[in-house]
All heavy atoms as TSV, in Angstrom:
chain	resi	resn	atom	element	x	y	z
A	1	MET	N	N	-37.852	24.767	-37.610
A	1	MET	CA	C	-37.379	24.928	-36.244
A	1	MET	C	C	-35.875	25.141	-36.210
A	1	MET	O	O	-35.361	25.758	-35.304
A	1	MET	CB	C	-37.797	23.697	-35.444
A	1	MET	CG	C	-37.733	23.897	-33.985
A	1	MET	SD	S	-38.905	25.176	-33.536
A	1	MET	CE	C	-38.971	24.962	-31.828
A	2	THR	N	N	-35.194	24.617	-37.217
A	2	THR	CA	C	-33.750	24.760	-37.248
A	2	THR	C	C	-33.335	26.219	-37.442
A	2	THR	O	O	-32.364	26.664	-36.837
A	2	THR	CB	C	-33.161	23.890	-38.378
A	2	THR	OG1	O	-33.592	22.550	-38.180
A	2	THR	CG2	C	-31.663	23.926	-38.368
A	3	LEU	N	N	-34.089	26.961	-38.275
A	3	LEU	CA	C	-33.764	28.375	-38.478
A	3	LEU	C	C	-33.877	29.155	-37.170
A	3	LEU	O	O	-33.047	30.006	-36.879
A	3	LEU	CB	C	-34.696	28.985	-39.520
A	3	LEU	CG	C	-34.417	28.677	-40.969
A	3	LEU	CD1	C	-35.502	29.244	-41.856
A	3	LEU	CD2	C	-33.080	29.235	-41.373
A	4	LEU	N	N	-34.907	28.859	-36.408
A	4	LEU	CA	C	-35.096	29.561	-35.142
A	4	LEU	C	C	-33.982	29.213	-34.168
A	4	LEU	O	O	-33.470	30.083	-33.457
A	4	LEU	CB	C	-36.461	29.213	-34.544
A	4	LEU	CG	C	-36.850	29.968	-33.291
A	4	LEU	CD1	C	-36.870	31.474	-33.558
A	4	LEU	CD2	C	-38.202	29.511	-32.804
A	5	LYS	N	N	-33.567	27.949	-34.163
A	5	LYS	CA	C	-32.473	27.536	-33.273
A	5	LYS	C	C	-31.177	28.264	-33.621
A	5	LYS	O	O	-30.491	28.783	-32.747
A	5	LYS	CB	C	-32.285	26.026	-33.360
A	5	LYS	CG	C	-31.169	25.507	-32.462
A	5	LYS	CD	C	-31.039	24.004	-32.539
A	5	LYS	CE	C	-30.357	23.629	-33.817
A	5	LYS	NZ	N	-30.000	22.220	-33.907
A	6	TRP	N	N	-30.875	28.345	-34.926
A	6	TRP	CA	C	-29.651	29.027	-35.340
A	6	TRP	C	C	-29.734	30.531	-35.091
A	6	TRP	O	O	-28.729	31.168	-34.753
A	6	TRP	CB	C	-29.345	28.736	-36.797
A	6	TRP	CG	C	-28.706	27.397	-36.978
A	6	TRP	CD1	C	-29.277	26.304	-37.534
A	6	TRP	CD2	C	-27.402	27.010	-36.558
A	6	TRP	NE1	N	-28.396	25.255	-37.496
A	6	TRP	CE2	C	-27.234	25.653	-36.908
A	6	TRP	CE3	C	-26.359	27.661	-35.929
A	6	TRP	CZ2	C	-26.078	24.958	-36.638
A	6	TRP	CZ3	C	-25.202	26.967	-35.657
A	6	TRP	CH2	C	-25.056	25.637	-36.017
A	7	ALA	N	N	-30.914	31.111	-35.219
A	7	ALA	CA	C	-31.084	32.530	-34.921
A	7	ALA	C	C	-30.821	32.796	-33.438
A	7	ALA	O	O	-30.166	33.774	-33.084
A	7	ALA	CB	C	-32.473	32.994	-35.320
A	8	LEU	N	N	-31.327	31.906	-32.576
A	8	LEU	CA	C	-31.090	32.069	-31.143
A	8	LEU	C	C	-29.610	31.882	-30.792
A	8	LEU	O	O	-29.079	32.601	-29.942
A	8	LEU	CB	C	-31.956	31.091	-30.348
A	8	LEU	CG	C	-33.444	31.408	-30.338
A	8	LEU	CD1	C	-34.219	30.284	-29.659
A	8	LEU	CD2	C	-33.708	32.727	-29.657
A	9	ILE	N	N	-28.948	30.941	-31.443
A	9	ILE	CA	C	-27.525	30.732	-31.196
A	9	ILE	C	C	-26.729	31.967	-31.603
A	9	ILE	O	O	-25.845	32.432	-30.855
A	9	ILE	CB	C	-27.022	29.477	-31.947
A	9	ILE	CG1	C	-27.578	28.216	-31.290
A	9	ILE	CG2	C	-25.499	29.425	-31.990
A	9	ILE	CD1	C	-27.341	26.945	-32.080
A	10	CYS	N	N	-27.034	32.539	-32.772
A	10	CYS	CA	C	-26.346	33.754	-33.216
A	10	CYS	C	C	-26.633	34.919	-32.275
A	10	CYS	O	O	-25.758	35.739	-32.012
A	10	CYS	CB	C	-26.756	34.102	-34.632
A	10	CYS	SG	S	-26.096	32.994	-35.867
A	11	PHE	N	N	-27.848	34.989	-31.767
A	11	PHE	CA	C	-28.198	36.050	-30.827
A	11	PHE	C	C	-27.387	35.940	-29.542
A	11	PHE	O	O	-26.867	36.930	-29.035
A	11	PHE	CB	C	-29.699	35.995	-30.523
A	11	PHE	CG	C	-30.151	37.013	-29.527
A	11	PHE	CD1	C	-30.133	38.359	-29.845
A	11	PHE	CD2	C	-30.587	36.628	-28.267
A	11	PHE	CE1	C	-30.548	39.308	-28.919
A	11	PHE	CE2	C	-31.002	37.558	-27.345
A	11	PHE	CZ	C	-30.980	38.905	-27.670
A	12	VAL	N	N	-27.242	34.722	-29.023
A	12	VAL	CA	C	-26.453	34.512	-27.802
A	12	VAL	C	C	-24.985	34.834	-28.055
A	12	VAL	O	O	-24.324	35.469	-27.225
A	12	VAL	CB	C	-26.638	33.066	-27.279
A	12	VAL	CG1	C	-25.662	32.742	-26.173
A	12	VAL	CG2	C	-28.067	32.870	-26.790
A	13	ILE	N	N	-24.468	34.425	-29.209
A	13	ILE	CA	C	-23.087	34.750	-29.555
A	13	ILE	C	C	-22.912	36.260	-29.621
A	13	ILE	O	O	-21.913	36.810	-29.149
A	13	ILE	CB	C	-22.694	34.090	-30.883
A	13	ILE	CG1	C	-22.557	32.586	-30.701
A	13	ILE	CG2	C	-21.388	34.671	-31.434
A	13	ILE	CD1	C	-22.359	31.805	-31.973
A	14	SER	N	N	-23.895	36.944	-30.185
A	14	SER	CA	C	-23.844	38.398	-30.273
A	14	SER	C	C	-23.821	39.042	-28.893
A	14	SER	O	O	-23.060	39.973	-28.645
A	14	SER	CB	C	-25.035	38.897	-31.074
A	14	SER	OG	O	-25.089	40.291	-31.071
A	15	LEU	N	N	-24.656	38.535	-27.983
A	15	LEU	CA	C	-24.674	39.088	-26.624
A	15	LEU	C	C	-23.355	38.863	-25.898
A	15	LEU	O	O	-22.821	39.768	-25.247
A	15	LEU	CB	C	-25.821	38.465	-25.834
A	15	LEU	CG	C	-27.226	38.911	-26.207
A	15	LEU	CD1	C	-28.260	38.144	-25.385
A	15	LEU	CD2	C	-27.392	40.393	-26.019
A	16	VAL	N	N	-22.814	37.663	-26.007
A	16	VAL	CA	C	-21.559	37.340	-25.323
A	16	VAL	C	C	-20.407	38.165	-25.910
A	16	VAL	O	O	-19.593	38.722	-25.178
A	16	VAL	CB	C	-21.267	35.825	-25.402
A	16	VAL	CG1	C	-19.876	35.511	-24.910
A	16	VAL	CG2	C	-22.300	35.047	-24.616
A	17	ALA	N	N	-20.342	38.237	-27.243
A	17	ALA	CA	C	-19.279	39.007	-27.880
A	17	ALA	C	C	-19.390	40.495	-27.538
A	17	ALA	O	O	-18.370	41.155	-27.314
A	17	ALA	CB	C	-19.322	38.802	-29.394
A	18	GLY	N	N	-20.598	41.003	-27.481
A	18	GLY	CA	C	-20.788	42.402	-27.107
A	18	GLY	C	C	-20.378	42.668	-25.675
A	18	GLY	O	O	-19.790	43.706	-25.358
A	19	ALA	N	N	-20.673	41.728	-24.784
A	19	ALA	CA	C	-20.297	41.894	-23.377
A	19	ALA	C	C	-18.789	41.839	-23.199
A	19	ALA	O	O	-18.238	42.497	-22.313
A	19	ALA	CB	C	-20.975	40.816	-22.533
A	20	LEU	N	N	-18.108	41.074	-24.041
A	20	LEU	CA	C	-16.655	40.948	-23.940
A	20	LEU	C	C	-15.914	42.033	-24.726
A	20	LEU	O	O	-14.693	42.090	-24.675
A	20	LEU	CB	C	-16.213	39.560	-24.415
A	20	LEU	CG	C	-16.690	38.396	-23.552
A	20	LEU	CD1	C	-16.265	37.074	-24.182
A	20	LEU	CD2	C	-16.151	38.508	-22.140
A	21	GLY	N	N	-16.634	42.838	-25.476
A	21	GLY	CA	C	-16.019	43.952	-26.170
A	21	GLY	C	C	-15.682	43.685	-27.630
A	21	GLY	O	O	-15.039	44.517	-28.275
A	22	PHE	N	N	-16.070	42.566	-28.160
A	22	PHE	CA	C	-15.820	42.253	-29.564
A	22	PHE	C	C	-16.981	42.784	-30.396
A	22	PHE	O	O	-17.877	42.050	-30.802
A	22	PHE	CB	C	-15.671	40.741	-29.769
A	22	PHE	CG	C	-14.536	40.144	-29.004
A	22	PHE	CD1	C	-14.772	39.336	-27.908
A	22	PHE	CD2	C	-13.225	40.390	-29.379
A	22	PHE	CE1	C	-13.732	38.770	-27.208
A	22	PHE	CE2	C	-12.169	39.832	-28.688
A	22	PHE	CZ	C	-12.422	39.016	-27.593
A	23	THR	N	N	-16.941	44.088	-30.677
A	23	THR	CA	C	-18.090	44.717	-31.304
A	23	THR	C	C	-18.290	44.283	-32.755
A	23	THR	O	O	-19.427	44.213	-33.224
A	23	THR	CB	C	-17.973	46.247	-31.241
A	23	THR	OG1	O	-16.736	46.642	-31.856
A	23	THR	CG2	C	-18.005	46.727	-29.803
A	24	GLY	N	N	-17.211	43.995	-33.463
A	24	GLY	CA	C	-17.349	43.563	-34.852
A	24	GLY	C	C	-18.049	42.209	-34.947
A	24	GLY	O	O	-18.943	42.008	-35.777
A	25	ILE	N	N	-17.638	41.284	-34.103
A	25	ILE	CA	C	-18.261	39.960	-34.084
A	25	ILE	C	C	-19.699	40.075	-33.613
A	25	ILE	O	O	-20.598	39.409	-34.152
A	25	ILE	CB	C	-17.460	39.000	-33.186
A	25	ILE	CG1	C	-16.069	38.781	-33.778
A	25	ILE	CG2	C	-18.189	37.670	-33.025
A	25	ILE	CD1	C	-15.130	38.008	-32.891
A	26	ALA	N	N	-19.941	40.903	-32.615
A	26	ALA	CA	C	-21.304	41.089	-32.099
A	26	ALA	C	C	-22.223	41.656	-33.171
A	26	ALA	O	O	-23.373	41.228	-33.312
A	26	ALA	CB	C	-21.288	41.997	-30.883
A	27	SER	N	N	-21.716	42.604	-33.943
A	27	SER	CA	C	-22.520	43.202	-35.003
A	27	SER	C	C	-22.840	42.174	-36.093
A	27	SER	O	O	-23.977	42.086	-36.566
A	27	SER	CB	C	-21.774	44.385	-35.608
A	27	SER	OG	O	-22.469	44.893	-36.712
A	28	GLY	N	N	-21.851	41.403	-36.490
A	28	GLY	CA	C	-22.068	40.378	-37.516
A	28	GLY	C	C	-23.031	39.301	-37.063
A	28	GLY	O	O	-23.935	38.906	-37.804
A	29	ALA	N	N	-22.854	38.826	-35.843
A	29	ALA	CA	C	-23.745	37.784	-35.318
A	29	ALA	C	C	-25.161	38.327	-35.136
A	29	ALA	O	O	-26.135	37.614	-35.381
A	29	ALA	CB	C	-23.203	37.238	-33.999
A	30	GLY	N	N	-25.273	39.573	-34.730
A	30	GLY	CA	C	-26.601	40.182	-34.579
A	30	GLY	C	C	-27.321	40.315	-35.916
A	30	GLY	O	O	-28.516	40.052	-36.014
A	31	SER	N	N	-26.577	40.718	-36.934
A	31	SER	CA	C	-27.172	40.830	-38.275
A	31	SER	C	C	-27.603	39.459	-38.794
A	31	SER	O	O	-28.680	39.314	-39.367
A	31	SER	CB	C	-26.171	41.444	-39.248
A	31	SER	OG	O	-25.850	42.745	-38.866
A	32	LEU	N	N	-26.772	38.455	-38.587
A	32	LEU	CA	C	-27.112	37.105	-39.022
A	32	LEU	C	C	-28.331	36.578	-38.278
A	32	LEU	O	O	-29.215	35.959	-38.881
A	32	LEU	CB	C	-25.920	36.170	-38.824
A	32	LEU	CG	C	-26.069	34.755	-39.332
A	32	LEU	CD1	C	-26.324	34.747	-40.827
A	32	LEU	CD2	C	-24.840	33.936	-38.988
A	33	ALA	N	N	-28.399	36.846	-36.981
A	33	ALA	CA	C	-29.559	36.412	-36.195
A	33	ALA	C	C	-30.830	37.091	-36.694
A	33	ALA	O	O	-31.881	36.453	-36.801
A	33	ALA	CB	C	-29.343	36.723	-34.713
A	34	ARG	N	N	-30.746	38.367	-37.025
A	34	ARG	CA	C	-31.908	39.091	-37.526
A	34	ARG	C	C	-32.375	38.534	-38.868
A	34	ARG	O	O	-33.579	38.338	-39.100
A	34	ARG	CB	C	-31.572	40.583	-37.676
A	34	ARG	CG	C	-32.763	41.435	-37.962
A	34	ARG	CD	C	-32.419	42.931	-37.994
A	34	ARG	NE	N	-31.717	43.343	-36.792
A	34	ARG	CZ	C	-30.517	43.941	-36.789
A	34	ARG	NH1	N	-29.903	44.194	-37.920
A	34	ARG	NH2	N	-29.954	44.296	-35.659
A	35	ILE	N	N	-31.431	38.222	-39.751
A	35	ILE	CA	C	-31.784	37.662	-41.057
A	35	ILE	C	C	-32.425	36.281	-40.897
A	35	ILE	O	O	-33.442	35.978	-41.518
A	35	ILE	CB	C	-30.538	37.589	-41.956
A	35	ILE	CG1	C	-30.105	38.981	-42.361
A	35	ILE	CG2	C	-30.796	36.728	-43.181
A	35	ILE	CD1	C	-28.743	39.054	-43.003
A	36	LEU	N	N	-31.829	35.425	-40.064
A	36	LEU	CA	C	-32.363	34.074	-39.875
A	36	LEU	C	C	-33.747	34.110	-39.237
A	36	LEU	O	O	-34.623	33.329	-39.612
A	36	LEU	CB	C	-31.408	33.243	-39.011
A	36	LEU	CG	C	-30.104	32.825	-39.684
A	36	LEU	CD1	C	-29.208	32.119	-38.683
A	36	LEU	CD2	C	-30.366	31.946	-40.883
A	37	PHE	N	N	-33.968	35.021	-38.287
A	37	PHE	CA	C	-35.271	35.118	-37.653
A	37	PHE	C	C	-36.319	35.605	-38.646
A	37	PHE	O	O	-37.447	35.118	-38.678
A	37	PHE	CB	C	-35.218	36.037	-36.429
A	37	PHE	CG	C	-36.506	36.096	-35.672
A	37	PHE	CD1	C	-36.936	35.002	-34.956
A	37	PHE	CD2	C	-37.287	37.226	-35.689
A	37	PHE	CE1	C	-38.134	35.030	-34.257
A	37	PHE	CE2	C	-38.476	37.279	-35.000
A	37	PHE	CZ	C	-38.909	36.173	-34.286
A	38	GLY	N	N	-35.946	36.574	-39.476
A	38	GLY	CA	C	-36.871	37.055	-40.504
A	38	GLY	C	C	-37.225	35.967	-41.502
A	38	GLY	O	O	-38.378	35.819	-41.901
A	39	LEU	N	N	-36.226	35.167	-41.890
A	39	LEU	CA	C	-36.482	34.061	-42.797
A	39	LEU	C	C	-37.386	33.016	-42.148
A	39	LEU	O	O	-38.286	32.475	-42.797
A	39	LEU	CB	C	-35.152	33.425	-43.211
A	39	LEU	CG	C	-35.175	32.393	-44.317
A	39	LEU	CD1	C	-35.759	32.988	-45.586
A	39	LEU	CD2	C	-33.775	31.872	-44.560
A	40	PHE	N	N	-37.176	32.772	-40.850
A	40	PHE	CA	C	-38.040	31.838	-40.113
A	40	PHE	C	C	-39.477	32.330	-40.109
A	40	PHE	O	O	-40.405	31.562	-40.356
A	40	PHE	CB	C	-37.536	31.664	-38.682
A	40	PHE	CG	C	-38.503	30.955	-37.785
A	40	PHE	CD1	C	-38.639	29.579	-37.846
A	40	PHE	CD2	C	-39.269	31.659	-36.877
A	40	PHE	CE1	C	-39.543	28.921	-37.028
A	40	PHE	CE2	C	-40.167	31.013	-36.049
A	40	PHE	CZ	C	-40.301	29.625	-36.129
A	41	LEU	N	N	-39.691	33.615	-39.840
A	41	LEU	CA	C	-41.035	34.170	-39.824
A	41	LEU	C	C	-41.695	34.082	-41.197
A	41	LEU	O	O	-42.875	33.752	-41.306
A	41	LEU	CB	C	-41.012	35.628	-39.360
A	41	LEU	CG	C	-40.858	35.857	-37.874
A	41	LEU	CD1	C	-40.816	37.346	-37.587
A	41	LEU	CD2	C	-41.987	35.212	-37.103
A	42	LEU	N	N	-40.928	34.365	-42.246
A	42	LEU	CA	C	-41.463	34.287	-43.593
A	42	LEU	C	C	-41.908	32.864	-43.930
A	42	LEU	O	O	-43.024	32.663	-44.435
A	42	LEU	CB	C	-40.413	34.755	-44.597
A	42	LEU	CG	C	-40.820	34.738	-46.058
A	42	LEU	CD1	C	-41.887	35.803	-46.299
A	42	LEU	CD2	C	-39.620	34.984	-46.931
A	43	VAL	N	N	-41.086	31.882	-43.611
A	43	VAL	CA	C	-41.436	30.480	-43.890
A	43	VAL	C	C	-42.652	30.065	-43.055
A	43	VAL	O	O	-43.553	29.382	-43.557
A	43	VAL	CB	C	-40.227	29.567	-43.622
A	43	VAL	CG1	C	-40.623	28.102	-43.651
A	43	VAL	CG2	C	-39.126	29.831	-44.628
A	44	ALA	N	N	-42.701	30.484	-41.805
A	44	ALA	CA	C	-43.834	30.124	-40.944
A	44	ALA	C	C	-45.137	30.711	-41.471
A	44	ALA	O	O	-46.170	30.043	-41.501
A	44	ALA	CB	C	-43.574	30.596	-39.513
A	45	ILE	N	N	-45.103	31.955	-41.926
A	45	ILE	CA	C	-46.309	32.592	-42.459
A	45	ILE	C	C	-46.762	31.912	-43.738
A	45	ILE	O	O	-47.961	31.666	-43.937
A	45	ILE	CB	C	-46.069	34.107	-42.685
A	45	ILE	CG1	C	-45.945	34.806	-41.331
A	45	ILE	CG2	C	-47.158	34.737	-43.523
A	45	ILE	CD1	C	-45.479	36.240	-41.422
A	46	VAL	N	N	-45.823	31.560	-44.613
A	46	VAL	CA	C	-46.170	30.863	-45.854
A	46	VAL	C	C	-46.815	29.511	-45.540
A	46	VAL	O	O	-47.817	29.130	-46.158
A	46	VAL	CB	C	-44.928	30.695	-46.749
A	46	VAL	CG1	C	-45.181	29.716	-47.878
A	46	VAL	CG2	C	-44.501	32.040	-47.301
A	47	ILE	N	N	-46.270	28.785	-44.577
A	47	ILE	CA	C	-46.824	27.491	-44.212
A	47	ILE	C	C	-48.244	27.639	-43.663
A	47	ILE	O	O	-49.136	26.854	-43.993
A	47	ILE	CB	C	-45.906	26.767	-43.224
A	47	ILE	CG1	C	-44.639	26.309	-43.941
A	47	ILE	CG2	C	-46.606	25.580	-42.571
A	47	ILE	CD1	C	-43.580	25.726	-43.031
A	48	VAL	N	N	-48.492	28.645	-42.844
A	48	VAL	CA	C	-49.826	28.866	-42.291
A	48	VAL	C	C	-50.821	29.228	-43.387
A	48	VAL	O	O	-51.948	28.721	-43.416
A	48	VAL	CB	C	-49.781	29.958	-41.191
A	48	VAL	CG1	C	-51.174	30.423	-40.826
A	48	VAL	CG2	C	-49.045	29.440	-39.971
A	49	VAL	N	N	-50.408	30.075	-44.318
A	49	VAL	CA	C	-51.297	30.452	-45.421
A	49	VAL	C	C	-51.622	29.244	-46.280
A	49	VAL	O	O	-52.787	29.029	-46.666
A	49	VAL	CB	C	-50.659	31.580	-46.259
A	49	VAL	CG1	C	-51.401	31.782	-47.575
A	49	VAL	CG2	C	-50.615	32.866	-45.468
A	50	ILE	N	N	-50.634	28.420	-46.583
A	50	ILE	CA	C	-50.881	27.215	-47.376
A	50	ILE	C	C	-51.793	26.261	-46.623
A	50	ILE	O	O	-52.688	25.647	-47.216
A	50	ILE	CB	C	-49.556	26.538	-47.758
A	50	ILE	CG1	C	-48.807	27.397	-48.781
A	50	ILE	CG2	C	-49.774	25.144	-48.301
A	50	ILE	CD1	C	-47.416	26.927	-49.100
A	51	ALA	N	N	-51.622	26.125	-45.319
A	51	ALA	CA	C	-52.475	25.232	-44.536
A	51	ALA	C	C	-53.920	25.706	-44.545
A	51	ALA	O	O	-54.838	24.900	-44.672
A	51	ALA	CB	C	-51.954	25.162	-43.092
A	52	PHE	N	N	-54.145	27.019	-44.441
A	52	PHE	CA	C	-55.515	27.539	-44.507
A	52	PHE	C	C	-56.104	27.333	-45.888
A	52	PHE	O	O	-57.287	27.021	-46.023
A	52	PHE	CB	C	-55.555	29.023	-44.140
A	52	PHE	CG	C	-55.570	29.273	-42.667
A	52	PHE	CD1	C	-54.695	30.168	-42.090
A	52	PHE	CD2	C	-56.470	28.627	-41.841
A	52	PHE	CE1	C	-54.707	30.419	-40.733
A	52	PHE	CE2	C	-56.502	28.855	-40.478
A	52	PHE	CZ	C	-55.605	29.753	-39.929
A	53	ALA	N	N	-55.319	27.514	-46.929
A	53	ALA	CA	C	-55.815	27.324	-48.298
A	53	ALA	C	C	-56.205	25.873	-48.538
A	53	ALA	O	O	-57.240	25.592	-49.143
A	53	ALA	CB	C	-54.760	27.761	-49.308
A	54	ILE	N	N	-55.393	24.953	-48.054
A	54	ILE	CA	C	-55.719	23.535	-48.205
A	54	ILE	C	C	-56.941	23.171	-47.374
A	54	ILE	O	O	-57.804	22.420	-47.831
A	54	ILE	CB	C	-54.503	22.655	-47.828
A	54	ILE	CG1	C	-53.398	22.829	-48.866
A	54	ILE	CG2	C	-54.894	21.197	-47.688
A	54	ILE	CD1	C	-52.117	22.135	-48.499
A	55	GLY	N	N	-57.038	23.725	-46.184
A	55	GLY	CA	C	-58.184	23.457	-45.331
A	55	GLY	C	C	-59.483	23.947	-45.960
A	55	GLY	O	O	-60.506	23.286	-45.875
A	56	GLN	N	N	-59.467	25.098	-46.580
A	56	GLN	CA	C	-60.672	25.614	-47.221
A	56	GLN	C	C	-60.999	24.824	-48.480
A	56	GLN	O	O	-62.160	24.683	-48.843
A	56	GLN	CB	C	-60.489	27.090	-47.563
A	56	GLN	CG	C	-60.522	27.969	-46.338
A	56	GLN	CD	C	-60.356	29.438	-46.687
A	56	GLN	OE1	O	-60.117	29.784	-47.843
A	56	GLN	NE2	N	-60.485	30.304	-45.691
A	57	ALA	N	N	-59.996	24.303	-49.166
A	57	ALA	CA	C	-60.242	23.540	-50.377
A	57	ALA	C	C	-60.864	22.190	-50.023
A	57	ALA	O	O	-61.658	21.663	-50.784
A	57	ALA	CB	C	-58.937	23.334	-51.146
A	58	VAL	N	N	-60.498	21.633	-48.877
A	58	VAL	CA	C	-61.027	20.321	-48.469
A	58	VAL	C	C	-62.436	20.460	-47.948
A	58	VAL	O	O	-63.311	19.645	-48.249
A	58	VAL	CB	C	-60.106	19.686	-47.405
A	58	VAL	CG1	C	-60.731	18.442	-46.828
A	58	VAL	CG2	C	-58.748	19.370	-48.014
A	59	PHE	N	N	-62.711	21.522	-47.170
A	59	PHE	CA	C	-64.032	21.674	-46.558
A	59	PHE	C	C	-64.798	22.627	-47.388
A	59	PHE	O	O	-65.438	23.414	-47.369
A	59	PHE	CB	C	-63.913	22.123	-45.111
A	59	PHE	CG	C	-63.236	21.089	-44.258
A	59	PHE	CD1	C	-61.961	21.296	-43.743
A	59	PHE	CD2	C	-63.853	19.889	-43.983
A	59	PHE	CE1	C	-61.342	20.361	-42.960
A	59	PHE	CE2	C	-63.231	18.942	-43.194
A	59	PHE	CZ	C	-61.976	19.174	-42.684
């Protein structure tokens, strides 16, 4: 959940910086938000796959 929180924070920083005209900061924060969100999705998918594998092994 922490990765998702940090991705959302970077996304908001990117939006605010873009609205204020700081395009370099907005681009960097947007890239960081995209990376963190992708990492969050990867971890979530791995956890779901492991949970299904354990569930099938038990039953």
